[in-house]
C-alpha positions in Angstrom: -33.2 128.4 -137.8 -33.7 125.4 -140.1 -34.2 122.1 -138.5 -32.0 119.0 -139.2 -33.3 116.8 -142.0 -33.5 113.0 -141.5 -34.3 110.1 -143.7 -36.4 107.1 -142.6 -35.2 104.5 -145.0 -37.9 101.8 -144.4 -41.5 101.8 -143.3 -42.0 102.1 -139.6 -44.8 102.9 -137.1 -46.5 106.1 -138.2 -46.5 107.4 -134.6 -42.7 107.1 -134.6 -42.4 109.1 -137.8 -44.8 111.7 -136.3 -42.6 111.9 -133.2 -39.5 112.5 -135.4 -41.4 115.2 -137.3 -41.7 117.2 -134.1 -37.9 117.6 -134.2 -36.8 117.3 -137.8 -37.7 117.7 -141.4 -38.5 114.0 -142.1 -38.4 112.2 -145.4 -40.1 108.8 -144.8 -40.8 105.7 -146.8 -44.3 104.7 -145.7 -44.8 102.4 -148.7 -41.5 100.5 -147.9 -40.4 101.0 -151.5 -37.1 99.3 -152.2 -34.5 102.0 -153.0 -31.5 101.3 -155.1 -28.1 102.3 -153.8 -28.1 105.4 -156.1 -31.6 106.5 -154.9 -30.6 106.0 -151.3 -27.6 108.3 -151.8 -29.7 110.9 -153.6 -32.3 110.9 -150.8 -29.6 111.2 -148.2 -28.2 114.4 -149.7 -28.5 117.1 -147.1 -29.6 114.7 -144.4 -28.0 114.8 -140.9 -29.6 111.6 -139.7 -30.6 108.2 -141.1 -33.2 105.9 -139.4 -32.1 102.5 -140.8 -32.9 98.8 -140.4 -30.6 95.9 -140.9 -31.3 95.7 -144.6 -29.7 99.2 -145.2 -26.0 99.0 -145.8 -23.9 101.9 -144.7 -20.3 101.7 -145.7 -17.3 104.0 -146.2 -18.3 104.9 -149.8 -21.8 106.0 -148.6 -20.4 108.0 -145.8 -18.0 109.8 -148.1 -20.8 110.6 -150.5 -22.9 112.0 -147.6 -20.4 114.1 -145.5 -23.2 115.9 -143.7 -24.5 112.7 -142.2 -23.9 112.7 -138.4 -25.8 109.7 -137.1 -27.3 106.4 -138.2 -29.9 105.0 -135.9 -30.2 101.2 -136.6 -33.5 99.6 -135.6 -31.8 96.4 -134.7 -29.5 95.0 -132.0 -27.0 93.8 -134.6 -25.1 96.3 -136.8 -23.2 94.2 -139.3 -24.8 96.4 -141.9 -22.8 99.3 -140.7 -19.0 99.7 -141.3 -18.1 100.8 -137.8 -14.5 101.4 -138.7 -15.6 103.8 -141.4 -18.0 105.5 -138.9 -15.1 105.9 -136.4 -12.8 107.3 -139.0 -15.3 109.9 -140.1 -16.7 110.7 -136.6 -20.2 109.5 -137.5 -22.3 108.0 -134.7 -23.9 104.6 -135.0 -26.6 103.4 -132.6 -28.5 100.2 -132.1 -31.4 98.8 -130.1 -30.2 96.3 -127.5 -32.1 94.9 -124.5 -35.6 95.7 -125.7 -35.8 92.6 -127.9 -33.9 90.2 -125.6 -36.8 88.3 -124.0 -38.9 88.2 -127.1 -36.1 86.8 -129.2 -35.2 84.3 -126.5 -38.9 83.1 -126.5 -38.8 82.6 -130.2 -35.4 80.9 -130.3 -36.4 78.5 -127.6 -39.6 77.8 -129.5 -37.7 77.1 -132.7 -35.5 74.7 -130.9 -38.5 72.9 -129.5 -40.1 72.8 -132.9 -37.0 71.2 -134.4 -36.6 68.7 -131.6 -40.2 67.6 -131.6 -40.7 67.7 -135.4 -43.6 70.2 -135.1 -43.4 71.7 -138.6 -43.0 68.2 -140.1 -45.9 66.9 -138.1 -48.2 69.8 -139.3 -47.3 69.1 -142.9 -47.9 65.4 -142.4 -51.4 66.1 -141.0 -52.3 68.7 -143.6 -51.3 66.3 -146.4 -53.8 63.8 -145.1 -51.1 61.3 -144.1 -52.4 60.8 -140.5 -54.4 57.5 -140.8 -53.6 55.6 -137.6 -51.5 55.6 -134.5 -48.1 54.0 -134.6 -45.4 53.8 -131.9 -42.7 55.6 -133.9 -44.8 58.1 -135.9 -42.8 61.4 -136.0 -40.8 60.6 -132.9 -38.4 63.3 -132.0 -36.0 64.0 -129.1 -36.6 65.3 -125.6 -35.7 68.8 -124.6 -36.3 68.5 -120.8 -33.2 67.2 -119.1 -31.1 67.4 -122.3 -27.9 69.3 -122.8 -28.5 72.8 -124.2 -25.4 74.2 -125.9 -25.2 77.9 -126.6 -22.7 79.6 -128.9 -22.5 83.2 -128.0 -23.6 84.0 -124.4 -24.7 87.6 -124.5 -28.0 88.9 -123.4 -30.1 86.7 -125.6 -28.0 83.6 -125.1 -28.3 84.0 -121.3 -32.1 84.5 -121.6 -32.3 81.2 -123.6 -30.1 79.5 -121.1 -32.5 80.6 -118.3 -35.5 79.1 -120.1 -33.7 75.8 -120.6 -32.2 75.5 -117.1 -35.1 76.8 -115.0 -38.0 75.8 -117.2 -36.9 72.5 -118.7 -34.2 71.2 -116.3 -31.6 71.3 -119.1 -27.9 71.1 -118.5 -26.4 74.3 -120.0 -23.0 74.5 -121.6 -21.8 77.4 -123.6 -18.9 78.8 -125.6 -18.1 82.5 -125.7 -15.0 84.7 -126.3 -15.1 85.5 -122.6 -16.5 83.4 -119.7 -19.4 84.8 -117.7 -18.8 85.8 -114.1 -19.4 83.0 -111.7 -22.5 84.7 -110.2 -24.1 84.7 -113.6 -23.3 81.0 -114.3 -24.4 79.7 -110.9 -28.1 80.3 -111.0 -28.5 78.3 -114.1 -25.6 75.9 -113.7 -24.0 77.1 -116.9 -20.6 75.7 -117.7 -18.1 77.3 -120.1 -16.5 74.8 -122.5 -14.3 75.1 -125.6 -16.0 75.0 -128.9 -15.0 71.4 -129.6 -16.6 70.3 -126.4 -19.7 72.3 -127.1 -20.2 70.7 -130.5 -19.6 67.2 -129.2 -21.8 67.4 -126.1 -24.8 69.5 -127.0 -28.1 67.8 -127.7 -29.6 71.1 -128.9 -27.2 73.8 -130.1 -28.4 77.4 -130.3 -26.5 80.1 -132.1 -26.8 83.6 -130.7 -23.4 85.2 -131.6 -23.0 88.5 -133.5 -22.0 88.3 -137.1 -18.5 89.5 -138.0 -15.8 88.4 -140.4 -14.5 86.2 -137.6 -17.8 84.4 -137.1 -18.5 83.9 -140.8 -19.3 80.2 -141.2 -18.5 79.5 -137.6 -20.7 76.4 -138.2 -19.5 74.7 -141.4 -19.0 71.2 -142.6 -16.3 70.3 -140.0 -18.4 71.7 -137.1 -21.5 69.9 -138.2 -19.5 66.6 -138.5 -18.5 67.1 -134.9 -22.0 67.2 -133.6 -24.1 64.3 -132.5 -26.2 62.7 -135.2 -29.2 63.1 -132.9 -28.5 66.8 -132.3 -30.5 69.8 -133.4 -29.1 73.2 -134.6 -31.0 76.5 -134.1 -29.9 79.8 -135.5 -31.5 83.1 -134.4 -28.3 85.1 -134.7 -27.4 86.2 -138.3 -27.2 84.6 -141.7 -23.6 83.8 -142.6 -22.7 82.3 -139.3 -23.8 79.0 -140.7 -22.6 77.6 -144.0 -26.1 77.0 -145.4 -24.9 74.7 -148.2 -23.0 72.5 -145.7 -26.0 72.5 -143.4 -28.3 71.3 -146.2 -26.0 68.4 -146.9 -25.7 67.5 -143.3 -29.5 67.5 -142.9 -30.1 65.6 -146.1 -27.6 62.9 -145.1 -29.0 62.9 -141.5 -25.7 63.7 -140.0 -27.6 65.9 -137.6 -31.2 65.3 -136.8 -32.8 68.6 -137.5 -32.4 72.4 -137.7 -34.4 75.5 -137.1 -33.5 78.7 -138.9 -34.7 82.2 -138.6 -31.8 83.7 -140.6 -30.1 82.9 -143.8 -27.1 83.8 -146.0 -28.1 86.5 -148.4 -31.6 86.9 -147.0 -34.3 87.5 -148.0 -33.0 85.2 -150.7 -32.1 81.7 -149.3 -30.9 78.4 -150.6 -33.9 76.6 -152.1 -32.3 73.3 -151.0 -33.9 73.9 -147.6 -37.4 73.6 -149.1 -36.9 69.9 -150.0 -35.9 68.9 -146.5 -38.4 67.6 -144.0 -36.1 68.1 -141.0 -35.8 71.8 -141.0 -38.0 74.6 -139.5 -37.9 77.8 -141.6 -39.0 81.3 -140.5 -38.4 84.7 -142.2 -36.2 86.5 -139.6 -39.1 87.2 -137.2 -37.5 86.4 -133.8 -38.2 89.9 -132.5 -41.6 90.2 -134.3 -44.1 91.1 -131.7 -45.9 94.4 -131.8 -44.7 95.5 -128.4 -41.0 94.6 -129.2 -40.9 96.1 -132.6 -42.4 99.3 -131.3 -39.9 99.4 -128.5 -37.1 99.0 -131.0 -38.5 101.8 -133.2 -38.9 104.1 -130.2 -35.3 103.4 -129.0 -34.0 104.1 -132.5 -35.9 107.4 -132.5 -34.6 108.2 -129.0 -31.1 107.8 -130.3 -31.7 109.9 -133.4 -33.4 112.7 -131.4 -30.7 112.8 -128.7 -27.8 112.8 -131.2 -29.1 115.7 -133.2 -30.5 117.9 -130.5 -27.6 118.0 -128.1 -28.6 115.1 -125.8 -26.9 111.8 -125.0 -28.0 108.9 -127.1 -29.0 106.0 -124.9 -27.4 103.2 -126.9 -24.4 104.3 -129.0 -22.4 101.6 -130.7 -19.3 103.8 -131.0 -19.5 106.3 -128.2 -16.0 107.5 -128.7 -17.1 109.7 -131.5 -19.2 111.7 -129.0 -16.1 112.8 -127.1 -15.1 116.4 -127.6 -12.2 116.7 -130.1 
């Protein structure tokens, strides 16, 4: 009996590819060669599974062109690259990799926020440029994080992990806005307080974005929202590009309508607005919030677990649309 065929669309740990090869006929991409849409479609011909990353777009047209495709295992917690409505309509399973990157991403998000508040990137550039000649009382003075008000937009797993770091490690007051309020027993240990979005923007000293990207959250932070923030506030985005209107943020930073920003994600990444490069008061990183060896390996292993289970009669551990697994 022939084995299912799967496509690994981006480079991943060789050990993970080897593990998949024990179950499937695997076509991999060890060189991480960028494939055009047409080449991706050609390579998916006859494949039952796709091991994808957030850069691989799977929409209704692709699913229609690949009717044999049964599962797409996304090596990411977010899945805005997958058209879930189209998956549901065609009975195709989508999976993601939640939980395994929560603490690592929270570490990085909190670090970015600290870097923006204390002007760390700006200070390093100042030193490297040979500008540090003497001490002065106001050289590169930033804002305190300890005891400040931490605002979180999107209070899922990562948001809660960042809130714990702020409340328990830095004595911060935590306010948050989310579509649904957390149970009281989750709020109480960190003193978190649900507020409406307007209050969140007005009161936060340091605002961190950790909400999923969707059409509803597109430009959730735009010109009006930035204008509602304190001029001393910082903004940190470790969620997804598109949640922030990057052009509006550049203008707000340039005009010092907010103090600073720290960004790990951008609209249209890996392309990004070059206007950011001229700003001293922004910390920029290339979508690496989950980038530790242990975490990326755990993400890859979980994506492989999902793919193997889905195509060998098991139960995928983290399905996005489990309803398609139900007998019909």
